[in-house]
Structures are given as C-alpha cells and as structure tokens.
N, C-alpha and C positions, 0 to 999 in steps of 0.2 A: 504494500500500500504506500510505503514511503516513496518508492519509485514513481508511482502514479501521481502523487502529490507534487513531487519535484517537476515532473513533466508538465503538469497543469500550471505551475507557477512560471516555469520557463516560457511556455506558450503564451501565458498571459502577459508577461513582460514584453515579449516580442510583438504581440498584437497591440497592446496599449501603447508601447513605445513607438511602434511604426505608425499607428494612427495619429499619435501626438506630433511626430515629425511632419507628417503630411499636413496636419492642421496648421502647424507653425509656418510651413512653406506657403500654403494657400491663404491663410487668414492673417498671418503676421508678417507676410512679405519676406520670409527668410529665403536664402539662395535655393535654386532648383535642386542642388544636390542634397538638401535636407529632405525634400520630397522623394528623391531617388533612394536615399538611405531608408526612408520610411517604407517605401515599397518593398525593398529587400527584406526589411524586418517583418513585414506582413507575410511575405512568401515564406520566410523562415518559420513563422508561427504555424503555417499550414503543414510544414514538414515535421516540426516537433510533435504536433498532435498525432501523427501517424505512428509514433513510437509507443503509444499507449497499448497495453495488452488486452484491453477490453475488445470483444469481438464485434461490437456494433458501432458503426460510425455515428448514427443518430444519438445513441446513448452517451457516447463520449462527448460529442459536441453539446448536447443538452446539459450534461453535468458540468462541462467546462463553462457554460454560460453563467452558472452560479458562482464559480470561482472568479470569472471575469468581473462580475459585479463587485465582489469583495475587493479585488485588486484595483478596480477603477476608483472605489472610494478611497483606498489607501494612496493611489497615485494622486488623486485630487488633493488629498491632505498633504502629502509630502512634496509634490512638485508644484501644484497650483496654489498651495497654501490656503485651501478652503477647508476649514475645520468641519468634519462631519458632525451632524447633530444626532440626537437620539433616534430619530426616524431613519436616518441613513444606516446606523448600526443595526437597528431592529430589522430593517429590510434585508441587509446583507446577511444577518444571522439566519433569517428565515430561508434565504437562498441556500446557505450552506447546509441547513437541515435537509432541504430538498435534494441537494447533491448527494448527501450521505445515504438517503433513502434510495436514490436511483442506482447507486453503486454497490448496494448490498448484494452479496453473493446470492445467486438463485440456483435452485436444484434442477 
C-alpha cells in the first residue's frame, strides 16, 4: 500500500505542478517554456499513474481524484499561500475516506 500511496503523491505533484506551470504561462505571462515544462509534467503524470498495481484504470483514476483534491488544497496552502478553512479540510477528508473505500481489497 505504501507503494501505491507514493505513486499517487508523485502523480499528483506532476499533475498539479504541470497545470500550475501552464496556468502561470497563460495567465501570468510567464515564458513559453514554462508552459512546455508544464506539458511535460502533465505527460509524466499520465505515465506515473500506469505504474499502479490496481487492475482497473477507472478505479485508479477515480481514487486518484480524491488524492488530487487533498494535494490541491495543500498546494494552494503552500504555494499560493491560501490558508484552507474548515470546509476545505472537511471536504478533503471526506474524499480520502472515499479513496480508502474504493481501494479496499475485494474477493
């Protein structure tokens, strides 16, 4: 399970970081190579996710969505300096509970 968590976090950083670089390029007028680097990071995200051992693409990506929400809140807090409020944390926690349920072993 530690392996899966590490992959979720790495994929999340690649996706959020890539999206952020594209955002900065297009919305904040950063140089084009910021957007290019963002595109590469987004492609890397797609590759990292394939290393998950879960057999179902849909389940992996749905579970990743919950992890993405938590990482996005943390990114906003750490990078954009927007302090999450109680509702941000509550929503993120509910998403993690959903992820845990989705990834429970099945017979």
